[in-house]
N, CA, C and O atoms as CSV, one atom per row, in Angstrom:
chain,resi,resn,atom,element,x,y,z
A,1,MET,N,N,-6.822,75.685,-20.751
A,1,MET,CA,C,-6.849,77.104,-20.480
A,1,MET,C,C,-7.181,77.317,-19.005
A,1,MET,O,O,-8.079,76.675,-18.460
A,2,LYS,N,N,-6.450,78.217,-18.373
A,2,LYS,CA,C,-6.692,78.569,-16.984
A,2,LYS,C,C,-7.525,79.842,-16.929
A,2,LYS,O,O,-7.285,80.792,-17.674
A,3,ILE,N,N,-8.503,79.846,-16.038
A,3,ILE,CA,C,-9.339,81.019,-15.811
A,3,ILE,C,C,-8.925,81.581,-14.464
A,3,ILE,O,O,-8.805,80.839,-13.489
A,4,LYS,N,N,-8.704,82.889,-14.402
A,4,LYS,CA,C,-8.196,83.511,-13.184
A,4,LYS,C,C,-9.132,84.599,-12.694
A,4,LYS,O,O,-9.840,85.239,-13.472
A,5,ALA,N,N,-9.115,84.792,-11.375
A,5,ALA,CA,C,-9.894,85.860,-10.752
A,5,ALA,C,C,-9.100,86.397,-9.565
A,5,ALA,O,O,-8.194,85.743,-9.048
A,6,LYS,N,N,-9.467,87.598,-9.153
A,6,LYS,CA,C,-8.792,88.238,-8.034
A,6,LYS,C,C,-9.838,88.982,-7.218
A,6,LYS,O,O,-10.674,89.696,-7.771
A,7,ILE,N,N,-9.789,88.815,-5.898
A,7,ILE,CA,C,-10.649,89.574,-4.992
A,7,ILE,C,C,-9.749,90.379,-4.085
A,7,ILE,O,O,-8.842,89.840,-3.451
A,8,GLU,N,N,-10.005,91.674,-4.024
A,8,GLU,CA,C,-9.216,92.561,-3.185
A,8,GLU,C,C,-10.096,93.101,-2.069
A,8,GLU,O,O,-11.175,93.640,-2.315
A,9,ILE,N,N,-9.621,92.949,-0.845
A,9,ILE,CA,C,-10.308,93.485,0.326
A,9,ILE,C,C,-9.420,94.594,0.871
A,9,ILE,O,O,-8.232,94.382,1.111
A,10,SER,N,N,-9.993,95.771,1.063
A,10,SER,CA,C,-9.178,96.879,1.557
A,10,SER,C,C,-9.820,97.509,2.785
A,10,SER,O,O,-11.010,97.334,3.047
A,11,GLY,N,N,-9.016,98.232,3.519
A,11,GLY,CA,C,-9.504,98.912,4.712
A,11,GLY,C,C,-8.671,98.547,5.924
A,11,GLY,O,O,-7.842,97.638,5.884
A,12,ALA,N,N,-8.909,99.273,6.997
A,12,ALA,CA,C,-8.126,99.111,8.211
A,12,ALA,C,C,-8.230,97.712,8.805
A,12,ALA,O,O,-7.256,97.213,9.369
A,13,SER,N,N,-9.388,97.069,8.691
A,13,SER,CA,C,-9.555,95.741,9.287
A,13,SER,C,C,-9.597,94.628,8.242
A,13,SER,O,O,-10.140,93.554,8.500
A,14,ALA,N,N,-9.033,94.877,7.076
A,14,ALA,CA,C,-9.046,93.875,6.003
A,14,ALA,C,C,-8.336,92.590,6.420
A,14,ALA,O,O,-8.780,91.495,6.073
A,15,SER,N,N,-7.247,92.717,7.154
A,15,SER,CA,C,-6.525,91.509,7.567
A,15,SER,C,C,-7.346,90.680,8.554
A,15,SER,O,O,-7.188,89.461,8.621
A,16,LEU,N,N,-8.233,91.342,9.330
A,16,LEU,CA,C,-9.106,90.603,10.244
A,16,LEU,C,C,-10.108,89.737,9.488
A,16,LEU,O,O,-10.626,88.759,10.027
A,17,VAL,N,N,-10.373,90.099,8.249
A,17,VAL,CA,C,-11.268,89.311,7.405
A,17,VAL,C,C,-10.474,88.251,6.642
A,17,VAL,O,O,-10.883,87.091,6.601
A,18,ALA,N,N,-9.356,88.627,6.044
A,18,ALA,CA,C,-8.632,87.733,5.143
A,18,ALA,C,C,-7.818,86.659,5.857
A,18,ALA,O,O,-7.806,85.510,5.415
A,19,ILE,N,N,-7.146,87.001,6.939
A,19,ILE,CA,C,-6.260,86.032,7.595
A,19,ILE,C,C,-7.007,84.804,8.112
A,19,ILE,O,O,-6.522,83.690,7.916
A,20,PRO,N,N,-8.165,84.954,8.763
A,20,PRO,CA,C,-8.871,83.742,9.214
A,20,PRO,C,C,-9.339,82.833,8.073
A,20,PRO,O,O,-9.589,81.648,8.294
A,21,LEU,N,N,-9.457,83.366,6.871
A,21,LEU,CA,C,-9.892,82.560,5.726
A,21,LEU,C,C,-8.747,81.779,5.083
A,21,LEU,O,O,-8.987,80.808,4.366
A,22,MET,N,N,-7.519,82.190,5.331
A,22,MET,CA,C,-6.365,81.599,4.655
A,22,MET,C,C,-6.192,80.092,4.887
A,22,MET,O,O,-5.798,79.398,3.950
A,23,PRO,N,N,-6.463,79.546,6.079
A,23,PRO,CA,C,-6.307,78.094,6.244
A,23,PRO,C,C,-7.241,77.279,5.341
A,23,PRO,O,O,-6.976,76.106,5.076
A,24,ASP,N,N,-8.323,77.891,4.872
A,24,ASP,CA,C,-9.263,77.199,3.988
A,24,ASP,C,C,-8.887,77.318,2.513
A,24,ASP,O,O,-9.549,76.730,1.658
A,25,ASN,N,N,-7.825,78.078,2.205
A,25,ASN,CA,C,-7.408,78.214,0.810
A,25,ASN,C,C,-7.082,76.845,0.227
A,25,ASN,O,O,-6.367,76.046,0.832
A,26,MET,N,N,-7.619,76.596,-0.956
A,26,MET,CA,C,-7.329,75.355,-1.660
A,26,MET,C,C,-6.081,75.572,-2.512
A,26,MET,O,O,-5.537,76.676,-2.548
A,27,ALA,N,N,-5.636,74.544,-3.183
A,27,ALA,CA,C,-4.410,74.625,-3.985
A,27,ALA,C,C,-4.508,75.661,-5.098
A,27,ALA,O,O,-3.486,76.166,-5.563
A,28,ASN,N,N,-5.720,75.982,-5.525
A,28,ASN,CA,C,-5.902,76.940,-6.617
A,28,ASN,C,C,-6.090,78.374,-6.119
A,28,ASN,O,O,-6.509,79.248,-6.878
A,29,MET,N,N,-5.781,78.612,-4.848
A,29,MET,CA,C,-5.975,79.938,-4.254
A,29,MET,C,C,-4.694,80.390,-3.558
A,29,MET,O,O,-3.930,79.581,-3.032
A,30,LYS,N,N,-4.483,81.708,-3.571
A,30,LYS,CA,C,-3.339,82.284,-2.864
A,30,LYS,C,C,-3.768,83.646,-2.324
A,30,LYS,O,O,-4.331,84.458,-3.059
A,31,THR,N,N,-3.503,83.896,-1.044
A,31,THR,CA,C,-3.841,85.181,-0.441
A,31,THR,C,C,-2.556,85.908,-0.074
A,31,THR,O,O,-1.642,85.330,0.515
A,32,VAL,N,N,-2.505,87.188,-0.434
A,32,VAL,CA,C,-1.370,88.053,-0.112
A,32,VAL,C,C,-1.896,89.174,0.777
A,32,VAL,O,O,-2.825,89.892,0.405
A,33,ILE,N,N,-1.294,89.313,1.952
A,33,ILE,CA,C,-1.680,90.365,2.890
A,33,ILE,C,C,-0.822,91.594,2.626
A,33,ILE,O,O,0.404,91.511,2.558
A,34,LYS,N,N,-1.480,92.723,2.479
A,34,LYS,CA,C,-0.799,94.000,2.252
A,34,LYS,C,C,-0.971,94.859,3.502
A,34,LYS,O,O,-1.626,94.443,4.458
A,35,GLU,N,N,-0.388,96.049,3.498
A,35,GLU,CA,C,-0.460,96.940,4.658
A,35,GLU,C,C,-1.896,97.295,5.033
A,35,GLU,O,O,-2.261,97.224,6.206
A,36,ARG,N,N,-2.704,97.672,4.065
A,36,ARG,CA,C,-4.098,98.037,4.338
A,36,ARG,C,C,-5.065,97.256,3.463
A,36,ARG,O,O,-6.042,97.799,2.947
A,37,GLY,N,N,-4.772,95.964,3.309
A,37,GLY,CA,C,-5.659,95.152,2.510
A,37,GLY,C,C,-5.134,93.750,2.285
A,37,GLY,O,O,-4.097,93.357,2.819
A,38,ALA,N,N,-5.861,93.020,1.494
A,38,ALA,CA,C,-5.483,91.650,1.140
A,38,ALA,C,C,-6.022,91.345,-0.250
A,38,ALA,O,O,-7.080,91.833,-0.646
A,39,ILE,N,N,-5.278,90.535,-0.974
A,39,ILE,CA,C,-5.694,90.117,-2.305
A,39,ILE,C,C,-5.684,88.594,-2.336
A,39,ILE,O,O,-4.696,87.966,-1.954
A,40,THR,N,N,-6.774,88.008,-2.786
A,40,THR,CA,C,-6.838,86.561,-2.962
A,40,THR,C,C,-6.970,86.272,-4.451
A,40,THR,O,O,-7.852,86.804,-5.125
A,41,TYR,N,N,-6.084,85.426,-4.948
A,41,TYR,CA,C,-6.050,85.034,-6.351
A,41,TYR,C,C,-6.638,83.628,-6.490
A,41,TYR,O,O,-6.374,82.746,-5.673
A,42,PHE,N,N,-7.425,83.443,-7.520
A,42,PHE,CA,C,-8.068,82.161,-7.801
A,42,PHE,C,C,-7.676,81.719,-9.205
A,42,PHE,O,O,-7.444,82.553,-10.081
A,43,GLU,N,N,-7.604,80.409,-9.418
A,43,GLU,CA,C,-7.312,79.860,-10.737
A,43,GLU,C,C,-8.057,78.538,-10.878
A,43,GLU,O,O,-8.097,77.740,-9.942
A,44,ALA,N,N,-8.644,78.309,-12.043
A,44,ALA,CA,C,-9.378,77.059,-12.289
A,44,ALA,C,C,-9.367,76.743,-13.777
A,44,ALA,O,O,-9.117,77.606,-14.618
A,45,ASP,N,N,-9.644,75.487,-14.073
A,45,ASP,CA,C,-9.731,75.054,-15.468
A,45,ASP,C,C,-11.115,75.324,-16.060
A,45,ASP,O,O,-11.258,75.523,-17.266
A,46,LYS,N,N,-12.128,75.326,-15.194
A,46,LYS,CA,C,-13.505,75.512,-15.646
A,46,LYS,C,C,-14.130,76.706,-14.957
A,46,LYS,O,O,-13.871,76.957,-13.780
A,47,ILE,N,N,-14.951,77.441,-15.683
A,47,ILE,CA,C,-15.602,78.630,-15.129
A,47,ILE,C,C,-16.504,78.261,-13.946
A,47,ILE,O,O,-16.585,79.013,-12.975
A,48,GLY,N,N,-17.175,77.122,-14.018
A,48,GLY,CA,C,-18.042,76.699,-12.917
A,48,GLY,C,C,-17.265,76.474,-11.629
A,48,GLY,O,O,-17.739,76.820,-10.547
A,49,SER,N,N,-16.079,75.900,-11.739
A,49,SER,CA,C,-15.228,75.680,-10.566
A,49,SER,C,C,-14.760,77.005,-9.978
A,49,SER,O,O,-14.713,77.174,-8.759
A,50,LEU,N,N,-14.417,77.936,-10.853
A,50,LEU,CA,C,-13.980,79.258,-10.393
A,50,LEU,C,C,-15.123,79.979,-9.688
A,50,LEU,O,O,-14.927,80.565,-8.622
A,51,ILE,N,N,-16.291,79.940,-10.265
A,51,ILE,CA,C,-17.457,80.596,-9.662
A,51,ILE,C,C,-17.755,79.977,-8.294
A,51,ILE,O,O,-18.048,80.701,-7.343
A,52,ALA,N,N,-17.684,78.668,-8.184
A,52,ALA,CA,C,-17.953,77.997,-6.904
A,52,ALA,C,C,-16.929,78.405,-5.845
A,52,ALA,O,O,-17.291,78.650,-4.694
A,53,SER,N,N,-15.664,78.476,-6.226
A,53,SER,CA,C,-14.610,78.878,-5.279
A,53,SER,C,C,-14.793,80.320,-4.823
A,53,SER,O,O,-14.685,80.617,-3.633
A,54,VAL,N,N,-15.067,81.211,-5.762
A,54,VAL,CA,C,-15.254,82.626,-5.429
A,54,VAL,C,C,-16.506,82.808,-4.569
A,54,VAL,O,O,-16.490,83.577,-3.609
A,55,ASP,N,N,-17.581,82.112,-4.905
A,55,ASP,CA,C,-18.815,82.208,-4.128
A,55,ASP,C,C,-18.594,81.745,-2.688
A,55,ASP,O,O,-19.032,82.408,-1.747
A,56,ASP,N,N,-17.925,80.625,-2.518
A,56,ASP,CA,C,-17.634,80.104,-1.184
A,56,ASP,C,C,-16.773,81.091,-0.399
A,56,ASP,O,O,-17.030,81.354,0.776
A,57,TYR,N,N,-15.753,81.631,-1.058
A,57,TYR,CA,C,-14.865,82.605,-0.409
A,57,TYR,C,C,-15.640,83.842,0.032
A,57,TYR,O,O,-15.458,84.319,1.152
A,58,LEU,N,N,-16.501,84.363,-0.834
A,58,LEU,CA,C,-17.257,85.573,-0.506
A,58,LEU,C,C,-18.233,85.343,0.644
A,58,LEU,O,O,-18.416,86.225,1.483
A,59,MET,N,N,-18.853,84.183,0.691
A,59,MET,CA,C,-19.758,83.875,1.805
A,59,MET,C,C,-18.985,83.820,3.123
A,59,MET,O,O,-19.439,84.353,4.136
A,60,ASN,N,N,-17.819,83.176,3.105
A,60,ASN,CA,C,-16.992,83.106,4.304
A,60,ASN,C,C,-16.436,84.478,4.679
A,60,ASN,O,O,-16.317,84.796,5.862
A,61,ALA,N,N,-16.095,85.290,3.681
A,61,ALA,CA,C,-15.596,86.635,3.943
A,61,ALA,C,C,-16.672,87.500,4.596
A,61,ALA,O,O,-16.363,88.320,5.461
A,62,LYS,N,N,-17.904,87.331,4.201
A,62,LYS,CA,C,-19.015,88.078,4.804
A,62,LYS,C,C,-19.139,87.753,6.287
A,62,LYS,O,O,-19.315,88.651,7.110
A,63,VAL,N,N,-19.049,86.478,6.628
A,63,VAL,CA,C,-19.119,86.071,8.037
A,63,VAL,C,C,-17.923,86.639,8.802
A,63,VAL,O,O,-18.085,87.158,9.907
A,64,ALA,N,N,-16.726,86.543,8.223
A,64,ALA,CA,C,-15.528,87.084,8.873
A,64,ALA,C,C,-15.638,88.597,9.058
A,64,ALA,O,O,-15.215,89.126,10.086
A,65,GLN,N,N,-16.201,89.295,8.075
A,65,GLN,CA,C,-16.384,90.737,8.184
A,65,GLN,C,C,-17.356,91.071,9.309
A,65,GLN,O,O,-17.112,91.999,10.080
A,66,ASP,N,N,-18.439,90.336,9.411
A,66,ASP,CA,C,-19.415,90.568,10.483
A,66,ASP,C,C,-18.766,90.395,11.855
A,66,ASP,O,O,-18.992,91.200,12.759
A,67,VAL,N,N,-17.963,89.352,12.007
A,67,VAL,CA,C,-17.278,89.106,13.278
A,67,VAL,C,C,-16.261,90.214,13.554
A,67,VAL,O,O,-16.186,90.712,14.677
A,68,ALA,N,N,-15.480,90.606,12.546
A,68,ALA,CA,C,-14.484,91.675,12.722
A,68,ALA,C,C,-15.150,92.979,13.127
A,68,ALA,O,O,-14.654,93.678,14.010
A,69,GLU,N,N,-16.264,93.314,12.494
A,69,GLU,CA,C,-16.980,94.546,12.846
A,69,GLU,C,C,-17.503,94.483,14.281
A,69,GLU,O,O,-17.490,95.490,14.990
A,70,MET,N,N,-17.956,93.320,14.705
A,70,MET,CA,C,-18.440,93.162,16.063
A,70,MET,C,C,-17.293,93.365,17.074
A,70,MET,O,O,-17.468,94.033,18.093
A,71,VAL,N,N,-16.135,92.788,16.781
A,71,VAL,CA,C,-14.986,92.922,17.667
A,71,VAL,C,C,-14.515,94.372,17.732
A,71,VAL,O,O,-14.250,94.895,18.814
A,72,VAL,N,N,-14.414,95.014,16.580
A,72,VAL,CA,C,-13.948,96.400,16.543
A,72,VAL,C,C,-14.927,97.325,17.255
A,72,VAL,O,O,-14.498,98.247,17.949
A,73,SER,N,N,-16.234,97.105,17.101
A,73,SER,CA,C,-17.216,97.972,17.750
A,73,SER,C,C,-17.222,97.786,19.269
A,73,SER,O,O,-17.523,98.728,20.002
A,74,ARG,N,N,-16.898,96.606,19.741
A,74,ARG,CA,C,-16.847,96.363,21.191
A,74,ARG,C,C,-15.632,97.024,21.831
A,74,ARG,O,O,-15.654,97.362,23.014
A,75,LYS,N,N,-14.563,97.208,21.038
A,75,LYS,CA,C,-13.366,97.877,21.550
A,75,LYS,C,C,-13.607,99.365,21.763
A,75,LYS,O,O,-12.961,99.996,22.599
A,76,SER,N,N,-14.544,99.919,20.999
A,76,SER,CA,C,-14.790,101.367,21.044
A,76,SER,C,C,-15.572,101.783,22.266
A,76,SER,O,O,-15.856,102.968,22.444
């Protein structure tokens, strides 16, 4: 049985968060960039593996968001 999850990031600077994370996507992950957002899909055989992947992604997304906010605020 496959367990699936989806994380959606939306907003004007969503791609600034999602695109830098894409090179770290493992085989069980896929990121789709939309006009004002991004969706990352996860799939795993075990719930523990899925939780670990999502947790790692969210921690990295937080760092990317902090950097994106810093860049955007400096432009203003």
